Structure formats: C-alpha cells, structure tokens
N, C-alpha and C positions, 0 to 999 in steps of 0.2 A: 119245915117250911109251911106257912099257912096257905090256905087256898087263895086268899086275896093277893099275897105276894107272888105266888106262882102265876096267877092270872096276869098280874102287872108285868112280870118278866116276859111272859109269852107275848104280851101286847107290844113290848119294846122290840122283841125279836121280829115279830111280823111286820111292824111299821118300818124298822130298819131295813129289812129284806126288800120290802116293797119300794122304798126310796132308792135303795141300791140298784134294783132292777130298772127303775124309772130313769135314773141318771146314767147308768152304764150301758143300757141297751142301744142308744144311738151310736155311741163310740164303738161298741162291739160290732154293730152292723156295718159301720164304716170300715173297720178293720177287715171284716169278712169280705165286703164288696171290693176293697182295694186289692185283695189277693186273688179274687176270682177272675179267671180268664175263660176264653171260649172252650178250652180243652180241659180245664180243671183249676188248679191253683198255682200261682207263681208270682214272680216279681215283674212281670211284663208291664203292668200298669205304672209302677214306679219308674221303670225305664223310660216310658213315654213321658212321664211327668218331668223328667230332667233332661230329656233329649229332644223333645218336640220344639218347633219354632217358637211357640208361645208358652213354653213351660218355665219352670223355675230355673234360674241361673245363680251362679255363685254370688253375684253382686246383689241379688235380691235378699239372700240370706244375710250377707254382710250388712245391708241396709237395715234389716230387721234387728240384727244384733246391736248395731250402732244406736238405733232409736231406743231399744230396750235398755242398753247400758246407760245412756244419757238420762233416760227417764228415771231409772232406779237410783242413780247417783244423785240427781237433782232433787228427787222426792225425799230421799233419806236425809240429805243435807238440810233442806229447808224445814222438813217436818221435825227433825231432831232439835234444831234451834228453836223453832216455834213451840213445840211441845214442852221443851225445857223452860222456856220463858213463861208459858201459860201455867205450867204445873208447879213451878218452884219459886216464882217471884210474885210480888204484889205491887201493882202499879195502877194508877188511875185509868179507868176505862178498860181494864183487862177483860172482865166478863162480857162487856158489850162487844169488844173487838173479837172475842172468841165466838160469840153468837153470830156476828157478821160473817166470820169465816165459815161457820157451819151452814149459813144461809145459802152459800153457793151451791150446796147440794140440792136445793129446791129449784135451781135453774136448769132446765134440760139443755145439755151442752150442744145438742144439734141445732138449737135455735140461735146460737151465737157463733157458729163456725164461720159463717160468711163474714161477719164483722171481724173476727179474728184473722181471716184470710186477708182482708183489706189492711188491717193493722200490721200484719207481718210484711205486707208489701211496703208500707211506710218505713219500716226499720230495716229493709233489705234482707229479710229472712223468708220471703215467699218462695215456695217450691224448694225447700231445703229441709234436711233431716234435723237440723238444729231447731228450726222454727216449729216443726212437728213435735219434737221432744218438749219444747217449752209449753206448748198447748197441752200435751198429755200430763206434764208435771202439774200444771194449773188445775186440771180436772182431778188429779189424785190428792192434792193437798188438803182439802177439808177433812176427808176420812182419815188421812195419814196423820194430820196434826191432832185430831181427836184421839186416835189410838196412842200416839206418843205422849200426849198430855196425861192421859189416864195411866200409862205405864210409868211415867215419872212420878206421878202422885202416889203410886203404890209403893215406892221406895221409901223406907223409913227415914225420917228426918235425922236420926242419930248418925247415919252414915255421912251425910253431908256436913253435919256439925263437927264430926270427928276430923274430916278432911280440912275444914276451915281452921280448926285448932292446930293442925299440923302445918299450917301455912299455905294451903292451897287457895287460889282465887277461884272465881266462878268457872273460868275456862278449864283450869286444871281439875277441878272437881268434876266437871262434865266429862272430860276425857278419861280420867283415871278411875273414877268411882261410879258415876251414873251410867255411862254407856255399857260397861259390863253387866250392870244390874238390869238393864232394860234390853238385853240382847234378844230375848224372844219377841218383844215388840218390834225391834228393828227387822227381824226376819219376816214377821208378818207383813209389815209395811213394804219391804223390798219385794217380797213374793207377789203381793197384790199389784205393785207397780209393774213388775215384769209380766205377769199374766195379762194385764190390761194392754200394755204397749206391744207385746208380742202378737196378740190376736186382734188388735184394733183394726177396724176396716173403714168406718165412716169418716173419721178424721183424716187419714191418709188419702182417701178418695177425694176429699174436698181440697186439701192443702197441698197435694203433690200433683204436678202436671207432667213432668218428664218421666218417661218410662225407665230411664236409668236410675231414677230416685225411688222407684216403686219398692215397697216392702213385699215380703213373701205372701202376705194375705192378698194384696192387690194382684200379684203375679198369678196366684191360683184362680182368682175371679176372672182375670184377663184371658185365661184359657177358654173360658166359656163365651165371653163377649167377642173374642176374635176368631171364633170358629165358623162364622157365617151360617149358623143354624145347625151345624153338626157338632153336638156336644159329647165329649168323651167323659161320661159320668164316672167310669172306673178310674180314670186318671184324676178326676176331681176328688174322688174319695181317697185316693192315695195322697193327694195334697192335704186333705183334712187330717189324715192320720199323721203326716209329716209335721203339721203345725201343732198337733196335740201332744206328740211324744216329749218334747222338751218340758212342757208344762207338767205332764205326769211324772217325769223323772225328778224334777225339782220338788214337787209336792211330796213324792215318796221319800226323798232324802231329808226334807225339812219338816216333815209332818209333826214331829214332837214339838219342835220350837214354834211351829205355826200355831198349834193348839194352845200352847202355854202363852203365846203372845196375845191370843184372843182373850184368854182368861185374865191375864194381868191387865189388859186394856179395858176389860169390862167391869172388874171389881177393884175397889180402892181399899187400901189399908190391909 
C-alpha cells in the first residue's frame, strides 16, 4: 500500500469518525439525560412522560401514526405515477413541467402555511389529520418525484419492451416489471416521507387546533408550554428519545435498500 493511499484511507476514517460523533452526540446525550434520575438511572422520566397530565397519550401516538401512514401512502402513489410518467414517456412540455415541480423546492414551506390553512378551511379539512397529511404530501412530492424519475430512468428499456411484446400495457408493465426494479427507490422515498411526517412540528402547530388532534411532537412540546414555568427537562428528553426510536429502527432495518435507492436515484443507466 502506497503512502498516499494510506493517508487517504486515514483521512476517510478520521472524517467519518468526526461526523459520526457530531451527529450521534446529541442523541446519545438525550438518551443519557432521559435515564438519569435524582438517585441514579432508571425509567422514572419515561413514567412521567406517559402518566403526567400534559404527557403523551395513546391518541397522540395514533395520530402520528395515522399522519405518517397517510403521508407515506400518498407520497408513494403520486411520486410513483409522476416519476413513471416523467421517466418513461415523451410528451409535450414534459421537461418544463418537471422543472416546475422541482421549483417548489425553492419555496420555503413555512411562508405558505397560513395560505394552506385558509385553503383547508375552504374545503372542510381544517384542523384534521387528513388535511395535515395532504400538506405534508405536497411538500414531499418534488424530491420524491425527482428520486422516482431517476430510478425509473435507470431501468433498462429492454425490460419494458419485453413486457410490451408479451402483451402488457403501461399499467401492467408498471406493476409487474417496473415496481420490483425500483424497489430501493420506493424504500428511500417512503422512509423520507415517514421521517418527515413523524417528526414534523411546524406544520401541525399551524394546521391543528384541537388537542385531541395533536401529534406526538406537539404533545411533547405541550409539556413545556403547559407547565407554567416549571419545565421537566428530563421528561422532555425522554420524549425526544421516544420520537427518535422508530426512526432509528426503520433506518437500521432498511439501510441497505435506502442507500441503493439513493444510488439508483442519482445515477442513470
């Protein structure tokens, strides 16, 4: 091994270790703080998180799971159809329409939440989990369609042509041939949609008014605002860990497909 390659390898190790420490240290500190009690370590903070008057209740978790499920399902459906159309079909204005879709990424979503709140009121979805899910789907679509478009474009044309020779139409080709081929991209898009919807705070804060519609994120923050100046930081850290655990587990189980989805979405052919 040459000296330059050895130096390059050590630089990768040092940089990766530094980034790992940078990103993991807040989570590790939260886990440590959530377990620390006045007499040592235990689960007392988690007990207060779920039993206090302003803590997390079952319906908060159900609300978060409902919003996450609706967001993931809606994002996958629309992004798959949109990515398939942009990636495999030729029609007038296709590139312009795709650029307009990506242009949504340039708009800070916080600046249009009030307008979306009024719009949801017009269609009867104000202060509802369905309305919140529609907003989150809209924010996810530009990135998701971009990923799925590139994933579909990476599939060889020969597969699609063989399916058409066998008598498959566009829908059959999509369901039987294309979807299994872009499974890593689907995993990446679905995981991103879940992470965003599960941990989203600002959109539920603006769009939800009733406490029975609150998601878990709002319930954790509500512990701080409803305590009249006495903040239970240990219980808040327990709430942070509770919110992070599903995301960590999903990423651990889907890490390989997640990375392959990014690779197939970034490289063509």
